[in-house]
Structure formats: C-alpha cells, structure tokens
C-alpha positions in Angstrom: -106.6 142.2 -111.3 -103.0 143.6 -111.3 -101.6 140.2 -110.3 -103.3 138.6 -113.3 -101.9 141.3 -115.7 -98.5 140.7 -114.3 -98.7 136.9 -114.8 -99.9 137.4 -118.4 -97.1 139.8 -119.0 -94.5 137.4 -117.7 -95.9 134.5 -119.7 -96.1 136.7 -122.8 -92.3 137.4 -122.5 -91.6 133.7 -122.5 -93.8 132.8 -125.4 -92.1 130.3 -127.6 -89.8 128.9 -125.0 -89.7 125.2 -124.4 -91.1 123.0 -121.7 -92.5 124.7 -118.6 -90.7 128.0 -119.3 -93.6 129.3 -121.3 -96.5 128.0 -119.2 -95.4 128.0 -115.5 -95.0 131.4 -113.9 -92.1 130.6 -111.5 -90.1 129.0 -114.3 -91.0 131.8 -116.6 -89.7 134.5 -114.2 -86.4 132.6 -113.9 -86.1 132.3 -117.6 -86.7 136.0 -118.0 -83.9 136.7 -115.5 -81.5 134.5 -117.3 -82.4 135.8 -120.7 -81.8 139.4 -119.4 -78.3 138.4 -118.2 -77.4 136.8 -121.5 -78.8 139.7 -123.4 -76.6 142.1 -121.4 -73.5 140.0 -122.0 -74.4 139.8 -125.7 -74.5 143.5 -126.1 -71.0 143.7 -124.6 -69.7 140.9 -126.7 -71.0 142.5 -129.9 -68.7 145.5 -129.4 -65.7 143.1 -129.1 -66.8 141.2 -132.2 -67.0 144.3 -134.3 -63.6 145.5 -133.1 -62.0 142.2 -134.1 -63.7 142.4 -137.5 -62.4 145.9 -138.1 -58.9 144.8 -137.1 -59.0 142.0 -139.6 -60.2 144.3 -142.4 -57.5 146.9 -141.7 -54.8 144.2 -141.3 -55.5 142.6 -144.7 -54.9 145.9 -146.6 -52.0 147.0 -144.5 -50.2 143.6 -145.0 -50.3 144.2 -148.7 -48.3 147.4 -148.2 -45.7 145.6 -146.1 -46.7 146.7 -142.6 -48.1 144.8 -139.7 -51.4 145.9 -138.1 -49.7 146.8 -134.8 -46.9 148.8 -136.5 -49.5 150.6 -138.6 -51.6 151.5 -135.5 -48.5 152.7 -133.7 -47.5 154.8 -136.6 -50.9 156.4 -136.7 -50.6 157.4 -133.1 -47.1 158.8 -133.5 -48.2 160.9 -136.5 -51.3 162.2 -134.5 -53.8 160.8 -137.0 -56.9 160.3 -135.0 -59.1 158.0 -137.1 -60.8 155.1 -135.2 -60.8 151.5 -136.3 -64.4 151.6 -137.6 -63.6 154.5 -140.0 -60.3 152.9 -141.1 -62.2 149.6 -141.9 -64.8 151.5 -143.8 -62.1 153.3 -145.8 -60.4 150.0 -146.5 -63.6 148.6 -147.9 -65.2 151.5 -149.6 -62.3 153.8 -150.6 -59.1 151.8 -150.8 -57.2 154.6 -152.6 -57.8 157.0 -149.6 -56.8 154.2 -147.2 -53.6 153.7 -149.1 -52.8 157.4 -148.9 -53.0 157.2 -145.1 -50.8 154.1 -145.2 -48.2 156.0 -147.3 -48.3 159.0 -145.0 -47.4 156.9 -141.9 -44.8 154.7 -143.5 
C-alpha cells in the first residue's frame, strides 16, 4: 500500500509535464530531481535580480544629482550611513525628497 501511495505522490508532483514525465514513474522521479535543482538555483538568482533592480533604481536618481552609483555608495559608507539598497530604492521611488536629502548629505 505504501508503494502505491508513493507512486501516486510522485506522479501527482509531475502532473502537467509533457511526454512520459507525468505518466512513467522512473521519468517522473528524474523530472522531480531536476525541477528541485532548478528551483534551488532560481531562489538564488532571484536575490541577484532584485539587487540589480535596486541598483538601477538608485542609480537613475543619483545620476540626476551629478553622482555615479559607485561614488554614491562609497560616500554612504564613508559617512557611516547604514541604509541597504532595498531601502534606498524604496525611498527613491516612494519618497524622492527624502532620498535627495540623503544624496545632499553625502555630497
């Protein structure tokens, strides 16, 4: 009985996949293993994607003030302003006047 439950569980996970991946147990197990690997990599890639997005958002407002992104981030560190990129990007979008005050402080 347990073997049958396990088989059904494996095939349930691969429901909707093409060809034999959704109907043949051996191929289904392989598909699950590969899908798990890709899912793991995707979770790691997502963090990099967001960091790049925040850098672009910060950079666009900083360039208007005559600074480059790298000079701005370096100036933040020198002035001991500990705001992460996510918060800076949110400030740049939602409260540009506050973001500009930070830029003026580090100039």
